[in-house]
Backbone as CSV, one residue per row, in Angstrom:
resi,resn,N_x,N_y,N_z,CA_x,CA_y,CA_z,C_x,C_y,C_z
1,MET,-41.093,117.027,36.572,-40.058,116.751,35.583,-38.907,117.743,35.693
2,GLY,-39.256,119.021,36.004,-38.222,120.034,36.120,-37.243,119.737,37.237
3,GLN,-37.748,119.253,38.376,-36.864,118.922,39.493,-35.929,117.783,39.133
4,LEU,-36.433,116.793,38.389,-35.591,115.672,37.982,-34.476,116.152,37.068
5,LYS,-34.799,117.044,36.118,-33.787,117.549,35.194,-32.756,118.408,35.914
6,GLN,-33.167,119.102,36.973,-32.218,119.890,37.745,-31.218,119.003,38.467
7,ARG,-31.653,117.795,38.831,-30.793,116.892,39.586,-29.900,116.041,38.690
8,SER,-30.213,115.932,37.412,-29.453,115.050,36.531,-29.437,115.615,35.120
9,PRO,-28.408,115.296,34.312,-28.304,115.809,32.941,-29.213,115.042,31.988
10,LEU,-30.520,115.141,32.199,-31.499,114.381,31.438,-32.004,115.227,30.280
11,VAL,-32.012,114.645,29.066,-32.374,115.390,27.861,-33.482,114.657,27.119
12,GLN,-34.548,115.376,26.777,-35.589,114.791,25.930,-35.185,114.958,24.476
13,THR,-35.243,113.866,23.712,-34.779,113.892,22.335,-35.658,114.782,21.465
14,THR,-35.099,115.247,20.369,-35.843,116.060,19.402,-36.027,115.333,18.078
15,THR,-35.631,114.070,18.010,-35.758,113.312,16.773,-36.861,112.270,16.876
16,ASP,-37.613,112.109,15.798,-38.685,111.115,15.763,-38.155,109.692,15.709
17,GLN,-36.892,109.521,15.362,-36.321,108.187,15.178,-35.786,107.581,16.468
18,PHE,-35.798,108.336,17.549,-35.259,107.819,18.806,-36.141,106.716,19.385
19,PHE,-37.449,106.923,19.353,-38.378,105.978,19.978,-39.455,105.589,18.968
20,THR,-39.122,104.618,18.134,-40.079,104.136,17.130,-40.751,102.838,17.557
21,GLU,-40.289,102.252,18.649,-40.785,100.934,19.059,-42.264,100.936,19.437
22,TRP,-42.817,102.104,19.740,-44.215,102.150,20.174,-45.190,102.290,19.004
23,HIS,-44.681,102.533,17.781,-45.614,102.728,16.665,-45.174,102.084,15.354
24,GLN,-43.980,101.530,15.275,-43.520,100.897,14.040,-43.343,99.393,14.228
25,ASP,-43.674,98.648,13.159,-43.477,97.188,13.135,-44.173,96.494,14.305
26,LEU,-45.370,96.935,14.630,-46.120,96.320,15.726,-46.793,95.036,15.256
27,PRO,-46.897,94.046,16.128,-47.530,92.782,15.746,-49.037,92.939,15.561
28,THR,-49.618,92.026,14.787,-51.063,91.988,14.579,-51.711,91.139,15.666
29,LEU,-52.837,91.586,16.166,-53.550,90.835,17.194,-54.517,89.848,16.558
30,SER,-54.689,88.718,17.208,-55.659,87.729,16.752,-57.063,88.144,17.198
31,GLU,-58.070,87.525,16.605,-59.444,87.817,17.001,-59.697,87.392,18.445
32,VAL,-59.042,86.332,18.874,-59.176,85.894,20.266,-58.602,86.947,21.212
33,GLU,-57.445,87.501,20.870,-56.840,88.539,21.701,-57.729,89.779,21.752
34,LYS,-58.303,90.160,20.613,-59.188,91.327,20.589,-60.422,91.102,21.458
35,ALA,-60.993,89.908,21.374,-62.167,89.600,22.197,-61.821,89.640,23.682
36,THR,-60.634,89.150,24.023,-60.188,89.184,25.416,-60.007,90.618,25.894
37,LEU,-59.423,91.456,25.053,-59.231,92.861,25.411,-60.560,93.598,25.528
38,ASP,-61.523,93.248,24.698,-62.858,93.846,24.827,-63.458,93.515,26.191
39,LYS,-63.278,92.277,26.622,-63.776,91.874,27.936,-63.083,92.656,29.041
40,TYR,-61.749,92.789,28.951,-61.008,93.548,29.958,-61.466,95.005,29.995
41,TYR,-61.677,95.591,28.810,-62.049,97.002,28.726,-63.418,97.251,29.359
42,HIS,-64.400,96.450,29.011,-65.740,96.635,29.565,-65.768,96.327,31.063
43,ARG,-64.968,95.390,31.487,-64.856,95.096,32.920,-64.287,96.297,33.666
44,TYR,-63.254,96.925,33.088,-62.643,98.097,33.706,-63.641,99.252,33.785
45,LEU,-64.370,99.493,32.695,-65.356,100.571,32.693,-66.451,100.320,33.730
46,ARG,-66.892,99.088,33.844,-67.952,98.752,34.797,-67.502,99.011,36.230
47,HIS,-66.281,98.609,36.560,-65.767,98.860,37.908,-65.578,100.359,38.144
48,GLY,-65.134,101.078,37.099,-64.912,102.507,37.249,-66.177,103.299,37.501
49,GLU,-67.308,102.778,37.078,-68.585,103.458,37.319,-68.938,103.514,38.802
50,GLN,-68.317,102.684,39.603,-68.597,102.654,41.041,-67.773,103.672,41.822
51,GLY,-66.868,104.367,41.142,-66.032,105.349,41.814,-64.567,105.148,41.467
52,GLU,-63.705,105.994,42.045,-62.272,105.923,41.752,-61.704,104.578,42.187
53,LEU,-60.899,104.004,41.311,-60.305,102.697,41.585,-58.940,102.860,42.235
54,SER,-58.646,102.024,43.198,-57.319,102.029,43.809,-56.300,101.499,42.810
55,GLU,-55.019,101.776,43.077,-53.991,101.286,42.167,-53.937,99.765,42.178
56,GLY,-54.255,99.153,43.314,-54.293,97.697,43.353,-55.366,97.133,42.444
57,THR,-56.519,97.798,42.402,-57.593,97.349,41.521,-57.224,97.556,40.063
58,VAL,-56.577,98.680,39.752,-56.130,98.939,38.380,-55.167,97.857,37.922
59,LYS,-54.268,97.457,38.805,-53.319,96.398,38.442,-54.040,95.086,38.174
60,LEU,-55.006,94.756,39.022,-55.727,93.493,38.848,-56.561,93.487,37.572
61,LEU,-57.191,94.622,37.251,-58.096,94.672,36.111,-57.385,94.857,34.780
62,LEU,-56.255,95.590,34.772,-55.617,95.942,33.505,-54.154,95.527,33.401
63,VAL,-53.337,95.963,34.369,-51.890,95.821,34.210,-51.470,94.361,34.158
64,PHE,-51.858,93.574,35.142,-51.455,92.165,35.165,-52.003,91.381,33.975
65,PRO,-53.286,91.557,33.598,-53.777,90.845,32.413,-53.044,91.228,31.131
66,LEU,-52.702,92.503,30.966,-51.974,92.925,29.768,-50.583,92.304,29.715
67,LEU,-49.899,92.276,30.853,-48.571,91.673,30.882,-48.641,90.183,30.571
68,GLU,-49.702,89.530,31.028,-49.858,88.109,30.725,-50.091,87.889,29.235
69,LEU,-50.962,88.683,28.628,-51.225,88.545,27.200,-49.979,88.835,26.370
70,ALA,-49.126,89.733,26.859,-47.906,90.081,26.136,-46.831,89.014,26.251
71,GLY,-47.030,88.024,27.126,-46.076,86.934,27.251,-45.038,87.102,28.328
72,PHE,-45.156,88.131,29.161,-44.145,88.372,30.179,-44.202,87.380,31.336
73,TYR,-45.239,86.561,31.402,-45.326,85.570,32.471,-44.746,84.220,32.061
74,ASP,-44.312,84.094,30.819,-43.809,82.830,30.293,-42.330,82.946,29.936
75,GLU,-41.739,81.823,29.510,-40.333,81.850,29.113,-40.135,82.877,27.997
76,PRO,-38.999,83.609,28.044,-37.858,83.427,28.945,-37.906,84.283,30.203
77,PHE,-39.069,84.780,30.567,-39.155,85.739,31.655,-39.499,85.080,32.991
78,PHE,-39.028,85.693,34.071,-39.371,85.297,35.437,-39.882,86.528,36.180
79,ILE,-40.741,86.316,37.149,-41.490,87.413,37.752,-41.281,87.498,39.260
80,THR,-41.128,88.725,39.749,-41.261,89.033,41.166,-41.920,90.393,41.257
81,THR,-42.606,90.686,42.342,-43.394,91.912,42.409,-42.806,92.929,43.370
82,GLU,-42.880,94.157,42.989,-42.553,95.323,43.795,-41.244,95.218,44.567
83,PRO,-40.129,95.064,43.898,-38.847,95.133,44.599,-38.545,96.577,44.980
84,PRO,-37.801,96.801,46.057,-37.426,98.171,46.400,-36.460,98.743,45.375
85,VAL,-36.551,100.047,45.152,-35.746,100.719,44.140,-34.997,101.872,44.784
86,GLU,-33.747,102.030,44.435,-32.962,103.161,44.922,-32.123,103.718,43.789
87,ILE,-32.045,105.051,43.732,-31.217,105.706,42.726,-30.418,106.806,43.404
88,VAL,-29.147,106.922,43.048,-28.285,107.997,43.527,-28.070,108.956,42.367
89,VAL,-28.515,110.198,42.535,-28.454,111.165,41.454,-27.027,111.651,41.274
90,GLU,-26.593,111.790,40.033,-25.227,112.178,39.692,-24.883,113.557,40.254
91,ASP,-23.693,113.645,40.828,-23.142,114.897,41.343,-23.957,115.486,42.496
92,GLN,-24.739,114.674,43.149,-25.517,115.138,44.293,-25.425,114.093,45.400
93,ASP,-25.596,114.553,46.631,-25.629,113.636,47.766,-27.034,113.098,48.008
94,GLU,-27.984,113.595,47.235,-29.376,113.220,47.442,-29.668,111.832,46.890
95,VAL,-30.512,111.096,47.580,-30.957,109.773,47.143,-32.472,109.794,47.007
96,LEU,-32.966,109.459,45.811,-34.406,109.347,45.599,-34.830,107.914,45.872
97,ARG,-35.761,107.735,46.780,-36.223,106.393,47.127,-37.709,106.262,46.828
98,GLY,-38.099,105.079,46.474,-39.508,104.845,46.218,-39.754,103.391,45.878
99,ARG,-41.020,103.064,45.640,-41.387,101.700,45.284,-41.890,101.673,43.856
100,ILE,-41.494,100.651,43.145,-41.971,100.422,41.792,-43.175,99.490,41.863
101,ASP,-44.224,99.841,41.159,-45.400,98.977,41.153,-45.144,97.699,40.369
102,THR,-44.574,97.820,39.203,-44.231,96.645,38.407,-42.901,96.907,37.730
103,LEU,-41.987,95.954,37.840,-40.643,96.129,37.288,-40.252,94.908,36.490
104,VAL,-39.739,95.124,35.300,-39.241,94.041,34.468,-37.738,94.198,34.345
105,VAL,-36.992,93.179,34.737,-35.537,93.240,34.711,-35.007,92.108,33.851
106,GLN,-34.098,92.422,32.974,-33.505,91.420,32.096,-32.013,91.352,32.401
107,GLN,-31.606,90.280,33.074,-30.207,90.133,33.481,-29.725,91.390,34.203
108,ASP,-30.452,91.773,35.244,-30.167,92.963,36.042,-30.325,94.256,35.258
109,LEU,-30.971,94.185,34.092,-31.245,95.376,33.287,-32.698,95.777,33.465
110,TRP,-32.926,97.050,33.806,-34.304,97.520,33.886,-34.842,97.649,32.479
111,VAL,-35.885,96.926,32.202,-36.429,96.928,30.852,-37.777,97.625,30.788
112,LEU,-38.667,97.302,31.701,-40.014,97.865,31.640,-40.499,98.190,33.037
113,THR,-40.981,99.403,33.239,-41.526,99.832,34.513,-42.974,100.260,34.327
114,VAL,-43.858,99.784,35.171,-45.268,100.172,35.110,-45.634,100.859,36.406
115,GLU,-46.104,102.087,36.331,-46.540,102.844,37.498,-48.060,102.876,37.530
116,SER,-48.647,102.525,38.643,-50.094,102.655,38.840,-50.316,103.632,39.980
117,LYS,-50.557,104.875,39.652,-50.656,105.929,40.666,-51.958,106.698,40.498
118,ARG,-53.037,106.159,41.021,-54.323,106.830,40.913,-54.434,108.008,41.875
119,SER,-53.655,107.995,42.950,-53.822,109.016,43.976,-53.107,110.316,43.626
120,ILE,-52.275,110.337,42.584,-51.568,111.533,42.170,-51.835,111.774,40.696
121,ALA,-51.451,112.953,40.204,-51.645,113.272,38.798,-50.862,112.293,37.931
122,PHE,-51.455,111.946,36.789,-50.799,110.998,35.893,-49.406,111.483,35.503
123,SER,-49.275,112.797,35.250,-47.990,113.339,34.816,-46.903,113.152,35.860
124,ALA,-47.276,113.044,37.136,-46.281,112.866,38.192,-45.641,111.492,38.140
125,ALA,-46.318,110.515,37.532,-45.758,109.168,37.451,-44.630,109.087,36.436
126,LEU,-44.610,109.990,35.446,-43.617,109.894,34.378,-42.205,110.225,34.855
127,PRO,-41.965,111.370,35.522,-40.616,111.600,36.042,-40.207,110.579,37.089
128,GLN,-41.190,110.062,37.853,-40.874,109.019,38.831,-40.374,107.774,38.112
129,ALA,-41.051,107.398,37.031,-40.619,106.236,36.260,-39.239,106.459,35.654
130,LEU,-38.979,107.657,35.122,-37.669,107.965,34.551,-36.576,107.880,35.611
131,ALA,-36.861,108.377,36.804,-35.868,108.311,37.874,-35.512,106.874,38.195
132,TYR,-36.505,106.003,38.256,-36.249,104.595,38.510,-35.471,103.964,37.362
133,MET,-35.826,104.292,36.135,-35.153,103.716,34.969,-33.693,104.138,34.895
134,MET,-33.383,105.322,35.406,-32.001,105.788,35.397,-31.115,104.976,36.328
135,ALA,-31.719,104.183,37.210,-30.942,103.310,38.087,-30.407,102.094,37.359
136,ASN,-30.763,101.926,36.102,-30.254,100.823,35.289,-28.734,100.889,35.239
137,PRO,-28.029,99.882,35.729,-26.566,99.923,35.739,-25.946,99.661,34.380
138,HIS,-26.738,99.209,33.398,-26.209,98.862,32.080,-26.544,99.967,31.088
139,SER,-25.605,100.882,30.880,-25.858,102.038,30.031,-25.781,101.727,28.547
140,ASP,-25.398,100.487,28.190,-25.260,100.149,26.776,-26.568,99.672,26.161
141,ARG,-27.631,99.545,26.967,-28.909,99.070,26.442,-30.027,99.997,26.915
142,PRO,-31.049,100.202,26.091,-32.148,101.085,26.485,-33.046,100.455,27.534
143,SER,-33.712,101.302,28.287,-34.751,100.886,29.225,-36.093,101.370,28.695
144,TYR,-37.113,100.568,28.942,-38.464,100.939,28.528,-39.361,101.000,29.749
145,GLY,-40.312,101.901,29.724,-41.259,102.011,30.816,-42.638,102.342,30.297
146,VAL,-43.597,102.269,31.177,-44.945,102.737,30.858,-45.561,103.317,32.113
147,GLY,-46.062,104.537,32.000,-46.771,105.163,33.095,-48.268,105.026,32.868
148,THR,-48.982,104.634,33.891,-50.431,104.501,33.768,-51.125,104.789,35.080
149,ASP,-52.303,105.391,34.974,-53.195,105.498,36.125,-54.453,104.682,35.873
150,GLY,-54.433,103.870,34.837,-55.591,103.091,34.442,-56.317,103.729,33.281
151,ASP,-56.623,105.014,33.375,-57.323,105.712,32.304,-56.389,106.099,31.163
152,LEU,-55.131,106.351,31.477,-54.139,106.751,30.482,-52.932,105.832,30.565
153,PHE,-52.338,105.554,29.407,-51.083,104.814,29.316,-50.121,105.625,28.458
154,MET,-48.859,105.702,28.882,-47.832,106.351,28.071,-46.531,105.574,28.220
155,PHE,-45.944,105.210,27.093,-44.696,104.455,27.093,-43.504,105.402,27.093
156,ILE,-42.390,104.905,27.622,-41.181,105.703,27.799,-39.981,104.898,27.323
157,LYS,-39.035,105.586,26.707,-37.749,104.968,26.376,-36.634,105.841,26.935
158,LEU,-35.651,105.214,27.553,-34.497,105.922,28.102,-33.224,105.223,27.664
159,VAL,-32.286,105.979,27.120,-30.944,105.486,26.828,-30.008,106.189,27.792
160,ASN,-29.399,105.432,28.679,-28.622,105.996,29.779,-27.195,106.277,29.345
161,GLN,-27.079,107.157,28.339,-25.771,107.552,27.829,-25.353,108.847,28.516
162,ASN,-24.443,109.582,27.923,-23.972,110.828,28.519,-24.233,111.991,27.550
163,PRO,-25.277,112.777,27.781,-26.223,112.700,28.896,-27.335,111.694,28.608
164,PRO,-28.057,111.243,29.631,-29.188,110.341,29.404,-30.242,111.002,28.516
165,GLU,-30.781,110.225,27.586,-31.751,110.744,26.629,-33.035,109.920,26.721
166,TYR,-34.169,110.580,26.585,-35.451,109.892,26.742,-36.489,110.488,25.802
167,ASP,-37.606,109.764,25.671,-38.766,110.297,24.961,-40.000,109.503,25.361
168,PHE,-41.165,110.067,25.084,-42.446,109.449,25.404,-43.192,109.074,24.135
169,SER,-44.062,108.095,24.263,-45.024,107.820,23.202,-46.171,108.819,23.312
170,GLU,-47.064,108.787,22.354,-48.312,109.511,22.524,-49.132,108.810,23.611
171,PRO,-49.973,109.540,24.342,-50.792,108.889,25.376,-51.905,108.053,24.764
172,PHE,-52.175,106.917,25.373,-53.289,106.057,24.983,-54.388,106.232,26.030
173,SER,-55.511,106.780,25.623,-56.586,107.102,26.557,-57.716,106.093,26.476
174,LEU,-58.138,105.590,27.637,-59.294,104.704,27.707,-60.593,105.477,27.887
175,PHE,-60.508,106.816,27.920,-61.710,107.631,28.003,-62.521,107.571,26.712
176,ILE,-61.855,107.335,25.593,-62.528,107.330,24.288,-63.160,105.962,24.088
177,THR,-64.434,105.853,24.360,-65.096,104.548,24.372,-65.454,104.038,22.977
178,ARG,-65.327,104.875,21.948,-65.661,104.402,20.601,-64.584,103.493,20.024
179,GLN,-63.440,103.414,20.682,-62.392,102.493,20.261,-61.680,101.948,21.491
180,ASN,-61.248,100.718,21.390,-60.573,100.064,22.510,-59.068,100.245,22.346
181,ARG,-58.505,101.209,23.063,-57.071,101.487,22.946,-56.222,100.401,23.585
182,LEU,-56.841,99.462,24.296,-56.073,98.332,24.811,-55.467,97.518,23.671
183,TYR,-56.096,97.555,22.481,-55.507,96.890,21.316,-54.103,97.439,21.065
184,ASP,-54.014,98.779,20.995,-52.728,99.425,20.705,-51.731,99.202,21.831
185,ILE,-52.212,99.275,23.061,-51.326,99.098,24.211,-50.723,97.701,24.220
186,LEU,-51.543,96.690,23.962,-51.025,95.324,23.935,-50.037,95.135,22.796
187,ARG,-50.283,95.733,21.646,-49.351,95.605,20.518,-47.982,96.170,20.879
188,VAL,-47.958,97.283,21.612,-46.675,97.851,22.039,-45.998,96.923,23.046
189,PHE,-46.750,96.424,24.020,-46.186,95.488,24.988,-45.581,94.272,24.287
190,LYS,-46.299,93.709,23.333,-45.817,92.522,22.627,-44.572,92.846,21.804
191,ASN,-44.520,94.035,21.233,-43.344,94.425,20.468,-42.125,94.572,21.371
192,LEU,-42.306,95.174,22.540,-41.193,95.308,23.478,-40.723,93.948,23.971
193,ALA,-41.660,93.038,24.229,-41.278,91.687,24.652,-40.450,90.998,23.571
194,ARG,-40.838,91.194,22.315,-40.093,90.585,21.205,-38.682,91.160,21.120
195,LEU,-38.568,92.473,21.217,-37.259,93.117,21.120,-36.353,92.722,22.276
196,ILE,-36.918,92.648,23.464,-36.132,92.258,24.632,-35.611,90.838,24.476
197,SER,-36.452,89.940,23.988,-36.044,88.547,23.799,-34.940,88.438,22.761
198,GLN,-35.000,89.266,21.732,-33.963,89.239,20.704,-32.626,89.725,21.244
199,ASP,-32.676,90.705,22.135,-31.439,91.238,22.710,-30.794,90.271,23.687
200,HIS,-31.608,89.385,24.281,-31.115,88.455,25.294,-31.612,87.057,24.972
201,PRO,-31.030,86.400,23.976,-31.556,85.101,23.551,-31.344,83.980,24.543
202,GLN,-30.465,84.136,25.509,-30.179,83.061,26.453,-30.071,83.629,27.858
203,ASN,-30.345,82.746,28.832,-30.149,83.071,30.250,-30.895,84.329,30.667
204,HIS,-32.159,84.416,30.243,-32.971,85.557,30.623,-33.276,85.516,32.114
205,SER,-33.250,86.680,32.732,-33.712,86.801,34.115,-34.553,88.057,34.192
206,THR,-35.855,87.905,34.141,-36.761,89.032,34.075,-37.645,89.061,35.296
207,ALA,-37.768,90.230,35.910,-38.570,90.332,37.124,-39.622,91.398,36.968
208,PHE,-40.751,91.172,37.593,-41.822,92.153,37.634,-41.967,92.643,39.071
C-alpha cells in the first residue's frame, strides 16, 4: 500500500460516512438464499480440507456463485471475464500492468473488482485492486471493489477525485464456522447491484 501511495496522491478517508454502502440499508435475504449460501459454505469448507485451493477453484466455489445470486448475471448487466487492465500513474512514467480476476464495468465505468489471490498475502490484493480501480476514467462516480482470497472478503470504495479517496469495509472471515459470513457478503453485493442500477437506469453495459 505504501508504494501505491508514493506513486499517486491516494488518501484513506477518516470519516465513517464515506463508505456506508457495506453496512447500511442492506437487503434482507430469503430463506432460500440462506439455504443456498449454507450449501456454498459447507462445500467450500469441504474442498478446503483437502489442501490450499487455487484461485480458479475459489472463483468456481464462491466468487461466481455469489455474483450470480447478487443478480450480476442478469439484466441490466452483461459479462466478460478477465479483460486486461492498464493504469498510468499520475506524474510518473511508470505503468502498472496486471490482470483482473473479475471486473464489473458500467458504461465503461469500473464498478466492482474481485481479486482471487491465494498465492500471495490477502493484504497484497487490496492495493492491487485500488490501482486497477484508479484506472476508472469517470471521476464523477465511485468505484467499488472486493478483495478476497476465499477465506477473507473485504469491500473497497474509491472516489477518484483530487486527491483520490478510498476506504475499506471490515473484513468478512469464513474462518469463523459458528456463523456463515456469506450471508453478509451477499447482502453487500446485492446492495451494490441495487445502487449501480439506480445510477444507470438505461443502457447498462456491465462486464465481469
